[in-house]
TIPA-630698 format. One record per atom (N, C-alpha, C): residue in one letter; atom name; x, y, z. Coordinates in Angstrom, 2 decimals. Each point is the difference from the previous one (the first is absolute). Layout:
<tigus>
{tigu "A" "CA" {X Y Z}} ...
</tigus>
This chain:
<tigus>
{tigu "M" "N" {35.58 -117.34 -168.99}} {tigu "M" "CA" {1.13 0.69 -0.74}} {tigu "M" "C" {1.07 -0.97 -0.48}} {tigu "E" "N" {0.40 0.08 -1.18}} {tigu "E" "CA" {1.00 -0.89 -0.58}} {tigu "E" "C" {1.33 0.37 0.43}} {tigu "K" "N" {0.85 -1.05 0.35}} {tigu "K" "CA" {1.36 0.23 0.42}} {tigu "K" "C" {0.88 -0.15 -1.26}} {tigu "T" "N" {1.14 0.81 0.03}} {tigu "T" "CA" {1.06 -0.07 -0.96}} {tigu "T" "C" {1.33 -0.78 0.72}} {tigu "V" "N" {0.41 -0.87 -0.71}} {tigu "V" "CA" {1.22 -0.66 0.54}} {tigu "V" "C" {1.19 0.71 -0.62}} {tigu "H" "N" {0.95 0.54 0.92}} {tigu "H" "CA" {1.14 0.69 -0.44}} {tigu "H" "C" {1.26 -0.88 0.02}} {tigu "I" "N" {0.16 -0.75 1.03}} {tigu "I" "CA" {1.08 -0.97 0.00}} {tigu "I" "C" {-0.43 -1.39 0.52}} {tigu "K" "N" {0.25 -0.98 -0.88}} {tigu "K" "CA" {-0.32 -1.40 0.44}} {tigu "K" "C" {1.26 -0.61 0.55}} {tigu "L" "N" {-0.09 -0.38 1.25}} {tigu "L" "CA" {1.20 -0.63 0.72}} {tigu "L" "C" {0.02 -1.50 -0.26}} {tigu "D" "N" {1.26 -0.50 -0.03}} {tigu "D" "CA" {0.24 -1.38 -0.07}} {tigu "D" "C" {0.06 -0.56 1.45}} {tigu "R" "N" {-0.82 -0.98 0.29}} {tigu "R" "CA" {-0.03 -0.60 1.38}} {tigu "R" "C" {1.38 -0.47 0.48}} {tigu "N" "N" {0.87 -0.25 -0.95}} {tigu "N" "CA" {1.34 -0.45 0.49}} {tigu "N" "C" {1.09 1.03 -0.13}} {tigu "S" "N" {-0.51 1.40 -0.07}} {tigu "S" "CA" {0.92 1.00 -0.09}} {tigu "S" "C" {0.75 0.29 1.35}} {tigu "D" "N" {1.15 0.50 -0.16}} {tigu "D" "CA" {0.72 0.28 1.23}} {tigu "D" "C" {-0.07 1.49 0.45}} {tigu "L" "N" {-1.17 0.61 -0.45}} {tigu "L" "CA" {-0.38 1.46 0.38}} {tigu "L" "C" {-0.30 -0.09 1.54}} {tigu "S" "N" {0.47 1.00 0.71}} {tigu "S" "CA" {-0.29 0.03 1.47}} {tigu "S" "C" {-1.36 0.91 0.10}} {tigu "L" "N" {-0.64 -0.16 1.17}} {tigu "L" "CA" {-1.13 0.80 0.28}} {tigu "L" "C" {0.24 1.56 -0.20}} {tigu "T" "N" {1.18 0.39 0.49}} {tigu "T" "CA" {0.40 1.39 -0.10}} {tigu "T" "C" {-0.04 0.46 -1.42}} {tigu "E" "N" {0.55 -0.84 -0.90}} {tigu "E" "CA" {0.12 0.38 -1.44}} {tigu "E" "C" {-1.39 0.04 -0.59}} {tigu "V" "N" {-0.87 -0.86 0.33}} {tigu "V" "CA" {-1.46 0.03 -0.48}} {tigu "V" "C" {-0.63 1.24 0.50}} {tigu "L" "N" {0.13 0.34 1.23}} {tigu "L" "CA" {-0.61 1.22 0.62}} {tigu "L" "C" {0.53 1.25 -0.66}} {tigu "D" "N" {1.32 0.03 -0.33}} {tigu "D" "CA" {0.65 1.05 -0.71}} {tigu "D" "C" {-0.67 0.22 -1.41}} {tigu "K" "N" {-0.29 -1.14 -0.66}} {tigu "K" "CA" {-0.65 0.09 -1.36}} {tigu "K" "C" {-1.34 0.56 0.24}} {tigu "I" "N" {-0.72 -0.45 0.95}} {tigu "I" "CA" {-1.40 0.55 0.19}} {tigu "I" "C" {0.08 1.44 0.35}} {tigu "K" "N" {0.90 0.51 0.85}} {tigu "K" "CA" {0.18 1.39 0.27}} {tigu "K" "C" {0.32 0.81 -1.14}} {tigu "S" "N" {0.93 -0.56 -0.81}} {tigu "S" "CA" {0.40 0.80 -1.33}} {tigu "S" "C" {-1.37 0.18 -0.90}} {tigu "L" "N" {-0.77 -1.07 -0.08}} {tigu "L" "CA" {-1.06 0.11 -0.83}} {tigu "L" "C" {-1.12 0.92 0.48}} {tigu "Q" "N" {-0.09 -0.02 1.28}} {tigu "Q" "CA" {-0.92 0.98 0.73}} {tigu "Q" "C" {0.41 1.49 -0.25}} {tigu "E" "N" {1.30 0.15 0.16}} {tigu "E" "CA" {0.51 1.42 -0.23}} {tigu "E" "C" {-0.24 0.46 -1.42}} {tigu "K" "N" {0.18 -0.84 -0.99}} {tigu "K" "CA" {-0.19 0.33 -1.44}} {tigu "K" "C" {-1.41 0.17 -0.32}} {tigu "N" "N" {-0.83 -0.68 0.72}} {tigu "N" "CA" {-1.54 -0.08 -0.26}} {tigu "N" "C" {-0.83 0.24 1.16}} {tigu "P" "N" {-0.01 1.25 0.45}} {tigu "P" "CA" {-0.74 0.35 1.19}} {tigu "P" "C" {-1.51 -0.26 -0.06}} {tigu "N" "N" {-0.56 -0.09 -1.27}} {tigu "N" "CA" {-1.41 -0.26 -0.25}} {tigu "N" "C" {-0.37 -1.44 0.16}} {tigu "L" "N" {1.02 -0.95 0.24}} {tigu "L" "CA" {-0.24 -1.36 0.00}} {tigu "L" "C" {0.22 -0.58 1.36}} {tigu "D" "N" {-0.72 -0.97 0.38}} {tigu "D" "CA" {0.13 -0.78 1.23}} {tigu "D" "C" {0.88 -1.21 -0.39}} {tigu "V" "N" {1.31 -0.03 0.46}} {tigu "V" "CA" {0.91 -1.04 -0.47}} {tigu "V" "C" {0.10 -0.97 1.22}} {tigu "F" "N" {-0.10 -1.34 -0.35}} {tigu "F" "CA" {0.00 -0.95 0.99}} {tigu "F" "C" {0.54 -1.28 -0.56}} {tigu "F" "N" {0.46 -0.94 1.12}} {tigu "F" "CA" {0.49 -1.37 -0.44}} {tigu "F" "C" {-1.24 -0.95 0.10}} {tigu "D" "N" {-0.17 -0.69 -1.17}} {tigu "D" "CA" {-1.02 -0.98 -0.03}} {tigu "D" "C" {0.53 -1.33 0.23}} {tigu "G" "N" {-0.21 -0.53 1.17}} {tigu "G" "CA" {0.59 -1.38 0.36}} {tigu "G" "C" {-0.53 -1.10 -0.87}} {tigu "D" "N" {-1.29 0.06 -0.61}} {tigu "D" "CA" {-0.49 -1.04 -0.73}} {tigu "D" "C" {0.64 -0.13 -1.32}} {tigu "A" "N" {0.20 1.20 -0.58}} {tigu "A" "CA" {0.73 0.12 -1.32}} {tigu "A" "C" {1.42 0.10 0.06}} {tigu "Y" "N" {0.51 0.16 1.29}} {tigu "Y" "CA" {1.41 0.19 0.29}} {tigu "Y" "C" {0.58 1.07 -0.92}} {tigu "A" "N" {-0.63 1.18 0.06}} {tigu "A" "CA" {0.34 1.12 -0.84}} {tigu "A" "C" {-0.22 1.33 0.67}} {tigu "I" "N" {0.72 1.07 -0.39}} {tigu "I" "CA" {-0.22 1.33 0.37}} {tigu "I" "C" {-1.14 0.53 -0.98}} {tigu "C" "N" {-0.95 0.41 0.58}} {tigu "C" "CA" {-1.17 0.49 -0.81}} {tigu "C" "C" {-0.50 1.39 0.47}} {tigu "S" "N" {-0.98 0.62 -0.74}} {tigu "S" "CA" {-0.59 1.19 0.38}} {tigu "S" "C" {-1.37 0.04 -0.52}} {tigu "R" "N" {-0.76 1.06 0.53}} {tigu "R" "CA" {-1.27 0.34 -0.53}} {tigu "R" "C" {-0.22 1.41 0.29}} {tigu "P" "N" {-0.84 0.66 -0.67}} {tigu "P" "CA" {-0.28 1.56 0.22}} {tigu "P" "C" {-0.51 0.12 1.49}} {tigu "R" "N" {0.47 1.03 0.63}} {tigu "R" "CA" {-0.50 0.32 1.28}} {tigu "R" "C" {-1.47 0.39 -0.05}} {tigu "A" "N" {-0.76 -0.39 1.01}} {tigu "A" "CA" {-1.39 0.21 0.09}} {tigu "A" "C" {-0.22 1.54 0.23}} {tigu "K" "N" {-0.93 0.63 -0.73}} {tigu "K" "CA" {-0.25 1.50 0.22}} {tigu "K" "C" {-0.97 0.09 1.18}} {tigu "K" "N" {0.32 1.00 0.81}} {tigu "K" "CA" {-0.86 0.25 1.23}} {tigu "K" "C" {-0.96 1.05 -0.33}} 
</tigus>
């Protein structure tokens, strides 16, 4: 499955972990059909469609 980058973070940013988690939570609430996650390699908040069971 292809991932979508929503927010690319600057490695020198002064964002706290709490702020990043709040952004992830907000995206999850707005898009319940997506699996939203932090991609450490891309240093970005990304998503992909949830797997259907």
